[in-house]
N, C-alpha and C positions, 0 to 999 in steps of 0.2 A: 534789456529784452523784453518784448512785450508779452503778456499772458494771454494766450488764445485759448478759444473754448475747446478745440479738439486736441491740443497738446498739454492739458492739463495733468494727466497722469504722469507724462514723462518730466515734469517740472517740479514734483514733490519734493526732491533734494533741495531745490532753489527756494521753493516755499517754506520749507522747514528753516532755511537760514533767515528768511523773512521774520519767521515767527520768532526766532530769538532775538533778532534785532527790535522787532516789535516791542519786546517786553523790556528791553534796555531803554528803548526811548519813552516808554511811559514811566519809568523809573525817573528818567531825567525831566520829563514833563512835570512831574510831581515837586521836582527841585526846583528847575529853571522856569517856572509857570509862563512867564512872558516871553521865552526864547525859543521853545520847542513846539512846532506846530503840527508837523505832520507825521501820521502813522504809517507802519509798514502793515501790510496784509498778513496775519498769523494763519499758521497751517489750518487751525480749527475752523476760523472764519472762511477761508478760501474753500476748504471742503464743504462746509454747510452750504454755500452760495452755489458753488457747482454741481452738487449732488441735489440741488433744490430740497432740502430738508429743514429750512427754517420754519419755525413754528410761529403763529401769530400770537403775539402776547402784548396785552396793554392793561395797565391797572385803572387807567381813569374811569370814574363812575360816569355812566351815561346820563344818569339823571341829573348828576351835578353839572355836567356840560350844558344842558339846556333849562336849567332853574330860571325862574323869572328874577330879573334882579332890577334894582332902580338906582339912577346916579343921581346925586346931587346937584350937578352942574352939567351942561353938554360938554362932553370931551372932544378935545380937537385931535384928531387921528391924523399923524402924517404919513401919507403912503408913498415911501419911498421907491423909486423905481428908474431903469433906463429904457424901459419898452413903455409905449402907449401909442395905440395907432395914430398916424401911419408908420411909428417906429416899431416895428415888430421882428424880433428874433426868433420867436416860439410861442408856446402855450401861455408864457407868463403875462404877455399883452391880453389875452382873452381873459386872465383871472383879474387883471387890473381893471378892466372895463366892467367885468361882473361884480366886482367889489364895490366900485363906486356907485355902480347902480342899486346895489343892494342896500345902501344907507342912504340914497337920495331921500330928502325931506325927513328923515328919521329924528325923533326927539332926543335921543341921547348921544348920538354921534355926528359930528361934522368932519367929512372926510376930505383931507387937502392933498391932491395928489402934488409930489415933489419929484421934479424930472431931473436927473444928473445928465447935464449936457457937454460931459467930457468928451465924447466920441462923436454924438449926433446934435446937429442944431435942430432944435425943435421948430417946425412949421407953424406958420402963424395961425393956420387952421385949428390947431391944438387951443391955442389960447381962448379961441371963440368958442369952441365946445366944452372946454373945461375951465370957466372963468375963474375958479379958485386956484388953479395950477401956479405952482412957484417953481423957478429954475434955479438950480446951482451950476453956474458956470465954472466956478473956482472955489477954493477954499474960504475965500472972503465972504461968500454968500451963504455960509453955513449958519451962522447966528442968525441973520435975518429970517431964513426960511424955517428956522426951529425954535425961534425965541418964545412963540405962544404955543408950542405943539404939547401936548400931555403925554403922548406916547406914539412911537414912531414903529410903523410895520414896514420892515425892510424887504425886499425884493431883489436885491442885488447879492451877487457872489463874486463878480470880476473886479469891484472896486472895494477890496476888503480893507483898505487903508482909511477910506472915507468913514466906514462904521466906527473905527477907532477914534477919528478925529471928532466925529459928532459927540462920541461920549465925552471926550475931553472937552470940547467947548460948552455943551450944554449937558452939565454934570448930572442933573437930577433926572433926565430923561431914561425911560424904559425902551429897550430896543427889542421888538419881537420880529425875528427874522422866519420868514416862509421858505421852507425847503421845497421847491417846486419838483426837484429830482436831486438824488445823490450823484454829484459828478464823478464821485471815484467809482461808484456802480456802472454808470455809463462808460466809464472808460474802461473798465474790465470787460464789460459785455459788448462793447463796439470793437474789442481787440485792438484797443489803444487807439487814439485819435488826436490830431494837433489840436482840436477843439475841445478836449476834456482832460489832457493830459496836466492842465493846470488846476487841479483839483484841490490842490494844497490852499489855494486862495479861499475857496468854500470852508475849508475846515479854520481857515483864521477868522472867517467872518463867523463861524459857530461859537468860537471861542469868545470872541467880543460881545456877543448877543447877550441878552438876559433871557431869553426865551425862544425856543425853536418850534415852529408849527410844522408839523408832518403831514402830508396829505392822505396818508393810509396808514393803518397798523402794519403793514408789511413794511413800510418806509421807516417807522419806528424800530422795527426788529433789525433790519439792515443797520441802520444808524447806531444802535448799540453794539452789534457784532462788530462793526468797523472800529469800535473803541471810542466812538465821540461822547459816549455816557460819561467818559472820564473827565469831559469839560464840566466846569461848576456851571451849567446852563440846564434851566428847565425844558422840558419838551411836553406837547399836547397834541394829539391828534384831532384834526379838523379837515373834513373832506373838502375838496372844491364844490363850490355851489353849481348847479345846473338848473336852468330854468326850461322845463318842458314848453316845446312849442306846439305840440299837437294834441292837447288835452281835449279840445273842443271841436278838433277838426281832424276827421277821418283822413289820414294820409293814404293816398292811392297806391297800393302795392299790389302787384300781380303775384299771388302766391303759388301760381302754376309755373312761375319762371324759375329756373334752377340755374341762371347765370350767377356766378359767384364773384365777389368783390373784394378787394383790399384798397383801403383809403389811408393815406398817412406819410409819414416821414420813411425815408429809405435810408436805414441804417442798419448794420449787422445785428444789433439788439432785436430789432423788429421783424426780420426775417420776412420780408415783404414778398418773397418769391414763393413762399410755402403753398398758396392756394393753387398756382399754376404748376406746381411740381406733384401736388396731390391729384389735381384733375388728370396730369399726363400720366402718372403712375396707375391710375383706375382705367385709362384708356376711354376717357368720356369725351370723345369726339366731339359730341353735339353741343357741350356746353362751354360757354365763353367765360373766360377769367378777365373781368375788368380790373386794371391796376391804375389807381390815380395817386400820383405824388412823385413820379419820376421828375428829377431836376436835371436837365441837359444845359443848363445856362453857363456852368463855371468849366467843367472838364469834359463834356461832351457824354458822359456817362456810358462807356464801351460795354460795360457788363449788361446794361439792359438792353443795349441795342442788339447784343448777341442773343439774348433772351427772346426778344421780339422776333427774330429770325428763326431761331430754333422751335419756338412754339407757335408759330405764324397762324396755325388754325384753330387756335384756341385763346390766344393771348390779345388782349386790345388795351394798350397804354394810352393813358390821358396824361400828358405832361402837368406837372404841378401848376395850379391856379388858384388865385383867390377870388375870381369872378363867381359869384352866385350862380349864374346861368349854367356855367360849366359844370359845377358841383351837384346842382339840382339834375342835370343830364346823367351823372354818374350814379345818382341814387335812383333814378328812374330806370337805369339799365340793368339793375341787379335784383336777383330774388333773395341772395343770401349774402351777408357781409361778414367778413373774417377779421377777428382781432387776435393778431399773432404776435409772437415775441419771447424773449428769455427774461425780460425785466421790464415792468411797467408800473411806474409808481401810483398812477390813478387811471387817466384813460378818458377824454372827452369823447372820442369817437364811438366808444362802446354807449355812452348814454346817448348820443345822437342816433345810434343805429336802434336802439330800443324805444327811443322815443317816437321814430318814424314807424315803428310797427313792423320793421323788417327782420326776418329771422336772423340770429346771430350765432356764429362759432366764435367761441371764446377761449383762448389760452387760460388754462386752470391755475394761475398764478396772481400774486401781488395784488395790486389795486383792482384790475378787473374781477379776481375772484370775490374780493370783498364787495364790490358793487352788485353782483348778481347772487350774492348769497343767500338771500331768502328766496329767490324766484329760480333756482338752480334746474327744477325740473321743466321750466318753460324756456329754457334755452338750450343750446348745443353746446358742451365742453369737450375740450382735449387735453390730455396730460401731456405736458412740456418736457421734452428730454433735452436739457440744456447742453449736454454732452455729445449728442449725437443727432444730427440734423436728420439723417436717413429715418430715425425711429419717429421724429417730429413729424414726417411727412406721413408715414404709416398711420400715426395717430390722428393727425388732423383728417385723413383720408376718412377714417372710420366715422368721425363727427359729420363730415360732409355727406356720406352716404346714408348717415341717419335721417338728415335733412332732407335728402332726395326721396328717401322711402316715406316720409311723412306726406300724408294726404293734405291738400292745399286748406281745407276746412280747418284742419288741426293746427296748421302753421299759423292761420289766422288767428285762432282762439289764443294758441301759446303766446304770440307777438303781443296780443292786447294784455294777457295776465302778466307779461314780464315787465310791463311799466310799472307796475307797483314798487320795484327797486329804486325807481327815481324818487320817491318820496322823501327819503332820508337826505338827499341832495338838495331839495329846494331852497331857493334863499330865505324863506322865512325860518327854516329849521337851522341853516348854517349860521345865519345872522344871530341867533340866540347864543349858539356856541361861541362865537365871537366875542358877545357882550360879557357872556359869563367869564370867559378868558380875561378880559380887560378889566372888569370888575374885581375879579381875584387878584390881579396884580396891582391895581391902585388901592386896594384895601389890606394888603399884607403889610405888616409892619417891618 
C-alpha cells in the first residue's frame, strides 16, 4: 500500500506498525551489519515529515568548511557518474558539468570523470569534450579506471553493487557519495512511483560509502530522521554551486508584467499546478499562467490536457524542451516565477530566477528556504501545507497577490537585492568547501 499525502491520518495504525518494525530492523542491522540495508519509516519520522516540523540542524563549523588548506601533491579526484551531457537523466548532469568546470586548471585537484556505461553507450563527442574521461563498461575496467585515483566522488545510486566492488578492488580508496536527493523522500512525496520505489539501492550505497555529502541542511535533517545516521558513514553539507550569469548584464524584465510562471519537472511533490489553481481561485481573468515542463512524449499526459482545457483562458503550456530559445521565450513571457513543492533538496530554478532578477514566489521549505534565508524580505514566500493542497492554494494566492500589489519600481529593487543570496553558492566558495572536505579526509589518521 502506498503512502499518500492526503490519507496520512487514516494510516497512523499502519505507520505505528512500521515504527515497531523499524526498531527491530535497526537492532538486526547492528548485529548483521552487512545484511540488513533497508529501514522502515517510524511513526515519529513520518509525523515530522508530513506535519512539516523538521528543524534545521547542523553542527558543522562554517569557518572550518572554508579554511585555507594546502596539499603536498595534486589530488586525483575520480568523478563517478552515469550522467554526463548528452546522457542526462536529471539535475545530476548539471552538477557534474559544474563540478568539472569548477576545478579546471586548479593547482590542487585534477578531476577525472569516470562514466559507468552499463546502460548507456557514451557518444564519441564526450571523449572530445572531456579528454580525461574514463569509461567502465564492465567490472574488468574498474582497476584500470581507479588505479591512480586518490579519492572517488560518487554520483550513483542505481548501481550500488559497483561501489562495493570498487572498495574491494581498490582497497585504500575513499568514496564520497553526493546525495542529490533522498530517493525515499521522493518516493513518499510523489505518492509512490515506479521510478523511486527502489530507494533501498541508495541506502546500500550510503552504507558502502565513507562520506555522504548532502546538498542542504534540510537534507541532512531528513537523512538523520530516516535513520541513515545509524550507518557508520560521516556526513557534511555542501551546497550545489551556481554561477550567476547576469552579474554585469542587466536582464531585461518587464516589472509591470503580472504573468505568472512555473518551470520544471511535473511530479506530485512539485505541485506544478498550484499557480494556475491560485490565479483561478482569485478570479484573475487578465493574468496568464505560463507552465513549462509538461512531458507529452510517453503517456500523452491526460491530466495536463484536461487542465489546459479547463483553464484555457489563463493557462499557457510550453511542453518540455532543452532548447535555449524556447527557455528564453518562457523567461521573457513572465513577470513572476513560482517555486512550488512539498519537498525540495536544493533548487537550481530558484537560483536562475533570482539571478535573472525576476520576482519569485518561494515555498518556505527545505533547500529553497535556505537559499533565500538572508534575503527573505526581498522575495515572496508562502507557507506550505503538505497535507492539504487546498490550503496550499490559499497560501500561494496570498503571496502572488502581494507581488501584484507591489509597484514595479519596488519589484525591480527587491529583485536586485535578492541576488545577494547567490554569493554563498558561487563556485569559488563551494570549491573551498570541497577542498576542505578532501583535505580533512586525506589527513585523518
